[in-house]
Backbone as XML, in Angstrom:
<?xml version="1.0"?>
<chain id="A" units="angstrom">
  <residue number="1" name="MET">
    <atom name="N" x="15.979" y="-10.326" z="-44.593"/>
    <atom name="CA" x="15.850" y="-11.431" z="-43.611"/>
    <atom name="C" x="15.223" y="-12.887" z="-44.176"/>
  </residue>
  <residue number="2" name="SER">
    <atom name="N" x="15.433" y="-14.151" z="-43.371"/>
    <atom name="CA" x="14.541" y="-15.004" z="-44.186"/>
    <atom name="C" x="13.469" y="-15.400" z="-43.838"/>
  </residue>
  <residue number="3" name="PHE">
    <atom name="N" x="12.360" y="-16.412" z="-43.809"/>
    <atom name="CA" x="11.297" y="-17.104" z="-42.693"/>
    <atom name="C" x="11.747" y="-17.077" z="-41.355"/>
  </residue>
  <residue number="4" name="TRP">
    <atom name="N" x="12.884" y="-17.953" z="-41.933"/>
    <atom name="CA" x="13.355" y="-18.625" z="-40.046"/>
    <atom name="C" x="14.146" y="-17.942" z="-39.902"/>
  </residue>
  <residue number="5" name="GLY">
    <atom name="N" x="14.483" y="-16.571" z="-40.019"/>
    <atom name="CA" x="15.151" y="-15.895" z="-39.687"/>
    <atom name="C" x="14.301" y="-15.028" z="-38.997"/>
  </residue>
  <residue number="6" name="ILE">
    <atom name="N" x="13.425" y="-15.290" z="-39.065"/>
    <atom name="CA" x="12.066" y="-14.501" z="-39.182"/>
    <atom name="C" x="12.024" y="-15.329" z="-37.373"/>
  </residue>
  <residue number="7" name="VAL">
    <atom name="N" x="11.492" y="-16.167" z="-37.301"/>
    <atom name="CA" x="10.442" y="-17.027" z="-36.867"/>
    <atom name="C" x="11.739" y="-17.559" z="-35.136"/>
  </residue>
  <residue number="8" name="LEU">
    <atom name="N" x="13.367" y="-17.171" z="-35.341"/>
    <atom name="CA" x="14.341" y="-17.464" z="-34.906"/>
    <atom name="C" x="14.182" y="-16.186" z="-33.924"/>
  </residue>
  <residue number="9" name="LEU">
    <atom name="N" x="14.143" y="-14.872" z="-33.854"/>
    <atom name="CA" x="14.329" y="-13.595" z="-33.663"/>
    <atom name="C" x="13.096" y="-13.806" z="-32.510"/>
  </residue>
  <residue number="10" name="VAL">
    <atom name="N" x="11.819" y="-14.085" z="-33.657"/>
    <atom name="CA" x="10.513" y="-13.927" z="-32.735"/>
    <atom name="C" x="10.442" y="-15.707" z="-31.346"/>
  </residue>
  <residue number="11" name="PHE">
    <atom name="N" x="11.353" y="-16.528" z="-32.033"/>
    <atom name="CA" x="11.824" y="-17.792" z="-30.706"/>
    <atom name="C" x="12.260" y="-17.167" z="-29.421"/>
  </residue>
  <residue number="12" name="ILE">
    <atom name="N" x="13.246" y="-16.697" z="-29.612"/>
    <atom name="CA" x="14.673" y="-16.092" z="-28.886"/>
    <atom name="C" x="13.589" y="-14.367" z="-28.198"/>
  </residue>
  <residue number="13" name="ALA">
    <atom name="N" x="13.005" y="-14.316" z="-28.563"/>
    <atom name="CA" x="12.204" y="-12.788" z="-27.834"/>
    <atom name="C" x="11.113" y="-13.701" z="-26.572"/>
  </residue>
  <residue number="14" name="LEU">
    <atom name="N" x="10.167" y="-14.711" z="-27.719"/>
    <atom name="CA" x="9.267" y="-15.026" z="-26.575"/>
    <atom name="C" x="10.618" y="-15.876" z="-24.720"/>
  </residue>
  <residue number="15" name="ILE">
    <atom name="N" x="11.035" y="-16.846" z="-25.543"/>
    <atom name="CA" x="12.150" y="-16.768" z="-24.453"/>
    <atom name="C" x="12.766" y="-16.436" z="-22.938"/>
  </residue>
  <residue number="16" name="ILE">
    <atom name="N" x="13.112" y="-14.962" z="-23.626"/>
    <atom name="CA" x="13.842" y="-14.209" z="-23.512"/>
    <atom name="C" x="12.181" y="-12.947" z="-21.941"/>
  </residue>
  <residue number="17" name="LEU">
    <atom name="N" x="11.883" y="-12.624" z="-22.815"/>
    <atom name="CA" x="10.066" y="-13.000" z="-22.193"/>
    <atom name="C" x="9.347" y="-13.597" z="-20.603"/>
  </residue>
  <residue number="18" name="SER">
    <atom name="N" x="9.802" y="-14.624" z="-21.341"/>
    <atom name="CA" x="8.608" y="-15.984" z="-20.541"/>
    <atom name="C" x="9.392" y="-15.885" z="-19.286"/>
  </residue>
  <residue number="19" name="LEU">
    <atom name="N" x="11.273" y="-15.582" z="-19.376"/>
    <atom name="CA" x="12.117" y="-16.019" z="-17.934"/>
    <atom name="C" x="12.083" y="-14.326" z="-17.614"/>
  </residue>
  <residue number="20" name="LEU">
    <atom name="N" x="12.357" y="-13.654" z="-17.892"/>
    <atom name="CA" x="10.812" y="-11.880" z="-17.254"/>
    <atom name="C" x="10.179" y="-11.941" z="-16.325"/>
  </residue>
  <residue number="21" name="PHE">
    <atom name="N" x="9.305" y="-12.996" z="-17.082"/>
    <atom name="CA" x="7.910" y="-13.134" z="-16.497"/>
    <atom name="C" x="8.005" y="-13.727" z="-15.240"/>
  </residue>
  <residue number="22" name="VAL">
    <atom name="N" x="8.623" y="-15.047" z="-15.493"/>
    <atom name="CA" x="8.989" y="-16.078" z="-14.109"/>
    <atom name="C" x="9.500" y="-14.491" z="-12.866"/>
  </residue>
  <residue number="23" name="PHE">
    <atom name="N" x="11.026" y="-14.855" z="-13.916"/>
    <atom name="CA" x="11.447" y="-13.372" z="-11.849"/>
    <atom name="C" x="10.768" y="-12.560" z="-11.624"/>
  </residue>
  <residue number="24" name="PHE">
    <atom name="N" x="9.972" y="-11.748" z="-12.865"/>
    <atom name="CA" x="9.411" y="-10.769" z="-12.279"/>
    <atom name="C" x="7.889" y="-11.312" z="-11.198"/>
  </residue>
  <residue number="25" name="LYS">
    <atom name="N" x="7.712" y="-12.015" z="-12.158"/>
    <atom name="CA" x="6.085" y="-12.878" z="-10.851"/>
    <atom name="C" x="6.421" y="-13.628" z="-9.567"/>
  </residue>
  <residue number="26" name="ALA">
    <atom name="N" x="8.108" y="-14.174" z="-9.641"/>
    <atom name="CA" x="8.838" y="-14.158" z="-8.093"/>
    <atom name="C" x="9.023" y="-12.977" z="-7.365"/>
  </residue>
  <residue number="27" name="PHE">
    <atom name="N" x="9.327" y="-11.949" z="-7.809"/>
    <atom name="CA" x="9.395" y="-11.021" z="-7.229"/>
    <atom name="C" x="8.441" y="-10.130" z="-6.823"/>
  </residue>
  <residue number="28" name="ILE">
    <atom name="N" x="7.349" y="-10.117" z="-7.671"/>
    <atom name="CA" x="6.168" y="-10.036" z="-7.157"/>
    <atom name="C" x="4.994" y="-10.393" z="-5.650"/>
  </residue>
  <residue number="29" name="PHE">
    <atom name="N" x="5.540" y="-11.922" z="-6.775"/>
    <atom name="CA" x="4.840" y="-12.290" z="-5.307"/>
    <atom name="C" x="5.800" y="-12.670" z="-3.883"/>
  </residue>
  <residue number="30" name="LEU">
    <atom name="N" x="7.032" y="-12.287" z="-4.180"/>
    <atom name="CA" x="7.606" y="-12.381" z="-2.704"/>
    <atom name="C" x="7.967" y="-10.853" z="-2.235"/>
  </residue>
  <residue number="31" name="LEU">
    <atom name="N" x="7.555" y="-9.629" z="-2.184"/>
    <atom name="CA" x="7.541" y="-8.298" z="-2.289"/>
    <atom name="C" x="6.633" y="-8.016" z="-1.455"/>
  </residue>
  <residue number="32" name="PRO">
    <atom name="N" x="5.446" y="-8.625" z="-0.981"/>
    <atom name="CA" x="4.975" y="-8.705" z="0.946"/>
    <atom name="C" x="5.740" y="-9.646" z="1.241"/>
  </residue>
  <residue number="33" name="VAL">
    <atom name="N" x="6.765" y="-10.742" z="1.137"/>
    <atom name="CA" x="7.202" y="-11.625" z="2.201"/>
    <atom name="C" x="7.982" y="-10.036" z="2.537"/>
  </residue>
  <residue number="34" name="GLY">
    <atom name="N" x="9.399" y="-9.558" z="2.004"/>
    <atom name="CA" x="10.061" y="-8.960" z="2.537"/>
    <atom name="C" x="9.562" y="-7.684" z="2.790"/>
  </residue>
  <residue number="35" name="LEU">
    <atom name="N" x="8.394" y="-7.180" z="2.557"/>
    <atom name="CA" x="7.634" y="-5.766" z="3.581"/>
    <atom name="C" x="7.667" y="-6.382" z="4.667"/>
  </residue>
  <residue number="36" name="ILE">
    <atom name="N" x="7.362" y="-7.793" z="5.074"/>
    <atom name="CA" x="6.724" y="-7.831" z="6.426"/>
    <atom name="C" x="8.473" y="-8.529" z="7.038"/>
  </residue>
  <residue number="37" name="ALA">
    <atom name="N" x="8.956" y="-8.564" z="6.440"/>
    <atom name="CA" x="10.254" y="-8.697" z="6.460"/>
    <atom name="C" x="10.574" y="-7.034" z="7.155"/>
  </residue>
  <residue number="38" name="ILE">
    <atom name="N" x="11.229" y="-6.376" z="6.799"/>
    <atom name="CA" x="11.746" y="-5.156" z="6.972"/>
    <atom name="C" x="10.272" y="-4.858" z="8.719"/>
  </residue>
  <residue number="39" name="ALA">
    <atom name="N" x="9.472" y="-4.782" z="8.340"/>
    <atom name="CA" x="8.527" y="-4.562" z="9.163"/>
    <atom name="C" x="8.894" y="-4.804" z="10.896"/>
  </residue>
  <residue number="40" name="LEU">
    <atom name="N" x="8.883" y="-6.038" z="10.671"/>
    <atom name="CA" x="9.645" y="-7.047" z="12.115"/>
    <atom name="C" x="10.680" y="-6.495" z="11.890"/>
  </residue>
  <residue number="41" name="ILE">
    <atom name="N" x="11.853" y="-5.679" z="11.761"/>
    <atom name="CA" x="13.139" y="-6.381" z="11.861"/>
    <atom name="C" x="13.417" y="-4.744" z="12.574"/>
  </residue>
  <residue number="42" name="TRP">
    <atom name="N" x="12.140" y="-3.572" z="12.111"/>
    <atom name="CA" x="12.456" y="-2.600" z="12.497"/>
    <atom name="C" x="11.526" y="-2.123" z="13.196"/>
  </residue>
  <residue number="43" name="LEU">
    <atom name="N" x="10.292" y="-3.477" z="13.916"/>
    <atom name="CA" x="9.842" y="-3.578" z="15.465"/>
    <atom name="C" x="10.557" y="-4.165" z="16.300"/>
  </residue>
  <residue number="44" name="ILE">
    <atom name="N" x="11.455" y="-4.664" z="15.987"/>
    <atom name="CA" x="12.257" y="-5.387" z="16.950"/>
    <atom name="C" x="13.903" y="-4.478" z="17.196"/>
  </residue>
  <residue number="45" name="GLY">
    <atom name="N" x="13.992" y="-3.534" z="16.124"/>
    <atom name="CA" x="14.659" y="-2.062" z="17.083"/>
    <atom name="C" x="14.695" y="-0.870" z="17.331"/>
  </residue>
  <residue number="46" name="TRP">
    <atom name="N" x="13.278" y="-0.937" z="16.973"/>
    <atom name="CA" x="12.199" y="-0.119" z="17.521"/>
    <atom name="C" x="12.068" y="-0.531" z="19.338"/>
  </residue>
  <residue number="47" name="PHE">
    <atom name="N" x="12.074" y="-1.505" z="19.935"/>
    <atom name="CA" x="12.085" y="-1.660" z="20.854"/>
    <atom name="C" x="12.895" y="-2.526" z="21.723"/>
  </residue>
  <residue number="48" name="THR">
    <atom name="N" x="13.937" y="-2.446" z="20.778"/>
    <atom name="CA" x="15.153" y="-3.209" z="21.541"/>
    <atom name="C" x="15.866" y="-1.804" z="21.883"/>
  </residue>
  <residue number="49" name="GLY">
    <atom name="N" x="16.465" y="-0.958" z="20.668"/>
    <atom name="CA" x="17.079" y="0.261" z="20.606"/>
    <atom name="C" x="16.121" y="0.939" z="22.208"/>
  </residue>
  <residue number="50" name="ARG">
    <atom name="N" x="15.884" y="1.074" z="22.672"/>
    <atom name="CA" x="15.091" y="2.523" z="23.575"/>
    <atom name="C" x="15.965" y="1.757" z="25.102"/>
  </residue>
  <residue number="51" name="LYS">
    <atom name="N" x="16.296" y="0.845" z="25.010"/>
    <atom name="CA" x="16.897" y="0.502" z="26.565"/>
    <atom name="C" x="18.517" y="0.673" z="26.895"/>
  </residue>
  <residue number="52" name="ASN">
    <atom name="N" x="18.836" y="1.132" z="25.621"/>
    <atom name="CA" x="20.774" y="1.663" z="25.717"/>
    <atom name="C" x="20.497" y="3.159" z="25.102"/>
  </residue>
  <residue number="53" name="LYS">
    <atom name="N" x="20.401" y="4.241" z="25.967"/>
    <atom name="CA" x="20.075" y="5.581" z="25.570"/>
    <atom name="C" x="22.091" y="6.490" z="25.848"/>
  </residue>
  <residue number="54" name="ALA">
    <atom name="N" x="23.071" y="5.391" z="26.416"/>
    <atom name="CA" x="24.291" y="5.779" z="27.211"/>
    <atom name="C" x="24.753" y="6.264" z="25.209"/>
  </residue>
  <residue number="55" name="SER">
    <atom name="N" x="24.816" y="4.778" z="24.393"/>
    <atom name="CA" x="25.969" y="5.485" z="23.105"/>
    <atom name="C" x="24.909" y="6.419" z="22.757"/>
  </residue>
  <residue number="56" name="MET">
    <atom name="N" x="23.942" y="7.465" z="23.278"/>
    <atom name="CA" x="23.924" y="8.253" z="22.427"/>
    <atom name="C" x="24.295" y="9.281" z="21.970"/>
  </residue>
  <residue number="57" name="PRO">
    <atom name="N" x="24.269" y="9.828" z="20.432"/>
    <atom name="CA" x="25.490" y="11.524" z="21.023"/>
    <atom name="C" x="24.980" y="12.311" z="21.984"/>
  </residue>
  <residue number="58" name="SER">
    <atom name="N" x="23.371" y="12.479" z="22.423"/>
    <atom name="CA" x="23.343" y="13.045" z="23.171"/>
    <atom name="C" x="23.741" y="13.273" z="24.544"/>
  </residue>
  <residue number="59" name="SER">
    <atom name="N" x="24.164" y="11.645" z="25.042"/>
    <atom name="CA" x="24.491" y="11.403" z="26.161"/>
    <atom name="C" x="25.741" y="12.228" z="26.718"/>
  </residue>
  <residue number="60" name="GLY">
    <atom name="N" x="26.692" y="12.512" z="27.763"/>
    <atom name="CA" x="27.605" y="12.625" z="28.052"/>
    <atom name="C" x="28.831" y="11.859" z="28.059"/>
  </residue>
  <residue number="61" name="SER">
    <atom name="N" x="28.445" y="10.179" z="28.093"/>
    <atom name="CA" x="29.907" y="9.520" z="27.721"/>
    <atom name="C" x="30.078" y="9.585" z="25.906"/>
  </residue>
  <residue number="62" name="TYR">
    <atom name="N" x="28.969" y="10.034" z="25.228"/>
    <atom name="CA" x="29.612" y="9.997" z="23.694"/>
    <atom name="C" x="31.054" y="11.076" z="23.720"/>
  </residue>
  <residue number="63" name="TYR">
    <atom name="N" x="32.297" y="10.186" z="22.388"/>
    <atom name="CA" x="32.692" y="11.384" z="22.423"/>
    <atom name="C" x="32.947" y="10.706" z="20.918"/>
  </residue>
  <residue number="64" name="ASP">
    <atom name="N" x="33.217" y="12.237" z="20.382"/>
    <atom name="CA" x="33.533" y="11.987" z="18.174"/>
    <atom name="C" x="35.033" y="12.458" z="17.700"/>
  </residue>
  <residue number="65" name="TRP">
    <atom name="N" x="35.834" y="10.990" z="18.496"/>
    <atom name="CA" x="36.693" y="10.723" z="18.113"/>
    <atom name="C" x="37.186" y="11.593" z="16.618"/>
  </residue>
  <residue number="66" name="PHE">
    <atom name="N" x="36.542" y="12.164" z="15.631"/>
    <atom name="CA" x="37.366" y="12.565" z="14.288"/>
    <atom name="C" x="36.769" y="14.127" z="14.356"/>
  </residue>
  <residue number="67" name="LYS">
    <atom name="N" x="36.031" y="14.477" z="15.301"/>
    <atom name="CA" x="35.619" y="15.746" z="15.463"/>
    <atom name="C" x="36.607" y="16.780" z="15.299"/>
  </residue>
  <residue number="68" name="LYS">
    <atom name="N" x="36.757" y="17.577" z="14.526"/>
    <atom name="CA" x="38.137" y="19.341" z="14.683"/>
    <atom name="C" x="38.542" y="19.414" z="16.193"/>
  </residue>
  <residue number="69" name="GLU">
    <atom name="N" x="37.446" y="19.593" z="16.262"/>
    <atom name="CA" x="37.666" y="20.867" z="17.607"/>
    <atom name="C" x="37.363" y="20.233" z="19.284"/>
  </residue>
  <residue number="70" name="ASN">
    <atom name="N" x="37.550" y="18.702" z="18.572"/>
    <atom name="CA" x="37.414" y="18.270" z="19.652"/>
    <atom name="C" x="39.288" y="17.782" z="19.934"/>
  </residue>
  <residue number="71" name="SER">
    <atom name="N" x="39.746" y="17.909" z="19.130"/>
    <atom name="CA" x="41.586" y="16.808" z="19.207"/>
    <atom name="C" x="41.873" y="17.963" z="19.993"/>
  </residue>
  <residue number="72" name="THR">
    <atom name="N" x="43.260" y="16.748" z="20.343"/>
    <atom name="CA" x="43.874" y="17.782" z="21.332"/>
    <atom name="C" x="45.519" y="17.703" z="20.545"/>
  </residue>
  <residue number="73" name="HIS">
    <atom name="N" x="46.028" y="18.823" z="20.501"/>
    <atom name="CA" x="46.897" y="19.974" z="19.714"/>
    <atom name="C" x="47.613" y="20.129" z="20.959"/>
  </residue>
  <residue number="74" name="ASN">
    <atom name="N" x="49.413" y="19.140" z="20.333"/>
    <atom name="CA" x="50.882" y="19.430" z="20.773"/>
    <atom name="C" x="50.934" y="21.129" z="20.477"/>
  </residue>
  <residue number="75" name="PRO">
    <atom name="N" x="50.602" y="21.866" z="21.606"/>
    <atom name="CA" x="51.593" y="23.639" z="20.805"/>
    <atom name="C" x="52.791" y="23.668" z="21.158"/>
  </residue>
  <residue number="76" name="THR">
    <atom name="N" x="53.850" y="22.374" z="21.684"/>
    <atom name="CA" x="55.156" y="22.874" z="21.835"/>
    <atom name="C" x="55.613" y="22.241" z="20.219"/>
  </residue>
  <residue number="77" name="ARG">
    <atom name="N" x="55.040" y="21.457" z="19.652"/>
    <atom name="CA" x="55.751" y="21.250" z="18.529"/>
    <atom name="C" x="55.960" y="22.364" z="17.281"/>
  </residue>
  <residue number="78" name="LYS">
    <atom name="N" x="56.948" y="22.411" z="16.914"/>
    <atom name="CA" x="57.396" y="23.641" z="15.480"/>
    <atom name="C" x="57.206" y="22.571" z="14.508"/>
  </residue>
  <residue number="79" name="LYS">
    <atom name="N" x="56.333" y="23.440" z="13.186"/>
    <atom name="CA" x="56.278" y="23.020" z="12.106"/>
    <atom name="C" x="57.672" y="22.729" z="11.333"/>
  </residue>
  <residue number="80" name="ALA">
    <atom name="N" x="57.997" y="21.759" z="10.625"/>
    <atom name="CA" x="59.512" y="21.607" z="9.560"/>
    <atom name="C" x="59.481" y="22.530" z="8.772"/>
  </residue>
  <residue number="81" name="ARG">
    <atom name="N" x="60.753" y="22.963" z="8.494"/>
    <atom name="CA" x="61.043" y="24.148" z="7.984"/>
    <atom name="C" x="62.560" y="23.490" z="6.973"/>
  </residue>
  <residue number="82" name="ASN">
    <atom name="N" x="62.542" y="23.990" z="5.743"/>
    <atom name="CA" x="63.754" y="23.565" z="5.070"/>
    <atom name="C" x="63.383" y="22.065" z="4.672"/>
  </residue>
  <residue number="83" name="VAL">
    <atom name="N" x="62.257" y="21.668" z="4.558"/>
    <atom name="CA" x="62.385" y="20.481" z="4.062"/>
    <atom name="C" x="62.184" y="20.443" z="2.400"/>
  </residue>
  <residue number="84" name="THR">
    <atom name="N" x="61.950" y="19.118" z="1.344"/>
    <atom name="CA" x="62.429" y="18.926" z="0.455"/>
    <atom name="C" x="61.928" y="17.618" z="0.367"/>
  </residue>
  <residue number="85" name="THR">
    <atom name="N" x="61.304" y="17.623" z="-1.043"/>
    <atom name="CA" x="61.251" y="16.288" z="-1.064"/>
    <atom name="C" x="61.574" y="15.792" z="-2.557"/>
  </residue>
  <residue number="86" name="LYS">
    <atom name="N" x="61.422" y="14.791" z="-2.327"/>
    <atom name="CA" x="62.149" y="13.952" z="-4.111"/>
    <atom name="C" x="61.695" y="13.024" z="-4.901"/>
  </residue>
  <residue number="87" name="ASP">
    <atom name="N" x="61.537" y="12.642" z="-5.728"/>
    <atom name="CA" x="60.558" y="11.881" z="-7.320"/>
    <atom name="C" x="60.369" y="10.849" z="-6.878"/>
  </residue>
  <residue number="88" name="VAL">
    <atom name="N" x="59.409" y="9.847" z="-6.847"/>
    <atom name="CA" x="59.834" y="8.249" z="-6.408"/>
    <atom name="C" x="60.669" y="7.783" z="-8.452"/>
  </residue>
  <residue number="89" name="ASP">
    <atom name="N" x="61.663" y="7.539" z="-8.125"/>
    <atom name="CA" x="61.549" y="6.269" z="-9.421"/>
    <atom name="C" x="61.129" y="5.330" z="-9.533"/>
  </residue>
  <residue number="90" name="LYS">
    <atom name="N" x="61.276" y="4.737" z="-10.914"/>
    <atom name="CA" x="60.049" y="4.070" z="-11.202"/>
    <atom name="C" x="61.417" y="2.707" z="-11.888"/>
  </residue>
</chain>
């Protein structure tokens, strides 16, 4: 490798490292702002979420539509017999 090839590789590495440093430095500076935002959103949810307990699963008005044991089954409907399937032609 020639001298100018080494200089070019070192120059590219310095550019990449400087860009990473700038981005991570900005991330480190914005991290406390993000933590404060997380804390504020959690506090708002904590204080406003306590008022509406009717939508909680422990209340009587909650119904789980996808639960197997609560599903309504029609016992008069018979299973299909002598059913064949056909492959779809492409």
